[in-house]
N, C-alpha and C positions, 0 to 999 in steps of 0.2 A: 504494499499500499504506499502511495506517495503521500506522506504526512504534510507536505507543503500545500496540498490541495484541500479546500473545504470538503468535508465528508459528512455533514449531518445537517439537521434542521436550521440551526442558527448560523451555518457557515463558519463555525469556529475551527481553529486548528491549534497547533501547539502554542501559538502566540497568545493564547488565553492566559498564560503565565506571564506576569509583568516583569520587566527587568527593574532592578533597583534604581537605575538612572531615570527611567520613565516615571516610576512611582514617585521619586524625589521631585521631579520637575512638576508633576501635576499637584502635588501637595504644596509646593512653593507657590504655584499660581493661585491656588485656593486661598492660601494665607494672605497673599497680596490683595486679593479681591475682598477678603473680610475687613481689611483695614481701609478700604476705600470709603469715601463719603459720596452719597448720591443726592444730587440737588441740595447739597449742604446738610443733609440728614445723615447722622450716624446710625446705622441699623444695629440692632442687638444680635450678638452671635455667641455661640458656645462651641468649643471643640475639645475633644479629649480622646485618649487612647482607649482601646478596648482589646481584650485578649484575642490573639490570633496566632495559632501555632502552625498554620499551614502556609504554603507558598503564597505570596501576594499575587492575586489574580487580576486580570483586567476586567473586573466587574465592579459595579456600583449599585447600591440599592437606594431608592428615593422613597420618601413618605411625606405626605402633606397632612397638616392638621387644621381644623376649623373650617367653617363654611361662611364666606369664601376663605381660602387658605390664608392663614396668617403666620404659619410656622412651616418651614421647609427643612427636612432633615435628610442628609446624604451620608451613607456609610461607604467608605472606601478603604479597603484593606483593614488596617488596625486603627482607623480614625473615623470618628463621627463629627460631622459639621452640622450645626443647626443655625439657621438664620430666622429672625422673627421681628415683629414690630410690637411695641407697647401701645401704640395709638393707631386706630384703624385709618386715620387720615394719611398715614404714611404707607399704606398698602401698595400704591403705585411704585414707590421707591423699592419696596421689597421685591416686587415682580421684576423690576429692572435687574436687580442683583441675581434673582433666580435664573433669568435667561443667561447671564454671564456664567453662572455656576454650571448650568446645564451644557453650555458651550465647552467648558473645560473638561467635563466628564464625558462628553460625547465621543471621545476617543476610546472609551471603555464600553463594555456591554452593560446596559442599564436595565435594572429590574425593579418591579413593584409588586405589591400583593393586592390588587384591585384594579378595576377600570377607572376608578376615580382620578388617580394621578394621570393616566393616559388621556382621558377626556379633558381634564383641565389644561394640561400642557398643549395638547394638539388643537382643541376646539375653542376653549375659553381664553386662555392666556393671550393668544395673538390679538383678540379683540380688546382685551384689557390694555394692551400695550399701544393700541391705536397706530399712530404714525411711526412709532419706533420700530426698527427693523426686527422682525421676529423670524427672519429667514432660517436661522438655525433650527427653529422649532418644527418646521415642516420636514426636515431631513433627520430629525432625532428619532431613533429607534428605541422604543421602550417595550419590554416583554412583561406581561402579567403572568405570574407563576401560579395563579389559581388553577386547579384542575377543571373547575366549572364555575360559572357565575354564581356568586353568593357563598362560595366556600369560605368558611371562617378560618382565620389564621390558626387558631388553636386546634382545629380539626386537622389541618394540614400537618401540623407538628406532630400530633398524635399518630398520624398515618405513617410517620417515619420513625416512631418511637422516641420522639424528642419532646421535652417539656418547654413551655414558653418561658421567656425571660421574665423576671419579676416586673410587674406592671402595677403602678399605684391605682390605675383606673380599673384593674381586673378585667382587661379586655373589653371594657364598656366605655365607648366614646360618645354615647348618645347625648351627654350633657357637656361635651367639651367646649361648646361655645359659651356656656354658662360659666365654666371654669375660667375661660379667657376674660370674660367681662368682669369677673371678681378678682382678676389679677393673679390667678394661680398658675403662673407661667412655669415654674419649676415642675409642677404636676404634669403639665402638658409635655414639656421637654423629656421628662422621664418616661412618659408613655410613648412618645415618638421614638426614643432610643430603644425601647423594648420592641416596638414594631419593626425597626430596622434590623436589630439583631436576630429576631425570630424569623423575619423573612429571609435573611442571609442563610439560615439554616435550611430553609425549604429550597432555596436556590441551589446550594451546594450538595445537599444530601438527597434531593428528589429530582429537581428539574435538570440539573446538569448530568446527573447519572442517566436520565432517560434520553437526553438529547445530545450529549457529548460523544457517545460511543455508538 
């Protein structure tokens, strides 16, 4: 078999394993982005390491919180990056940074666990940006790793014998907008991190096993 040729559904090959140089470059770009001001507004962000004992892969996981989204989390290798706003009037600035962040990670395979992120990024976000160039969004490939519409993340984890990461909302995000209005940002960020880490398990232990070989 010629391993230089795509040989499965996602057209992945051995390049799914990221080089240290490539991973360092993309993390540097994200760190620079987080320090930028947008229209004079400093957005809130949080970044931290997470355990990862495997090879760094060219995959990223994205998860959005609230409706409309006011928190965006991305998991990349052993880093979680979260950007958010404390005031809804700054949502347009958040979306501008989201597009830049998506442009950076577009070099990797991007995954999520629902059609919510895909619908927002491909259908709604371009309209929210109006005259700003959303060209990257039309070319962005995002894969939903649900087996079927409506599959719960906890069910997906149990199907592969994995437990979900600790979640302060106990996998119930029905009142997440209320938590935001009441300023419980740490609660939402912790829930977002749990979603990212749990989705990564599904990506690596179920989706890639089914589609990489």
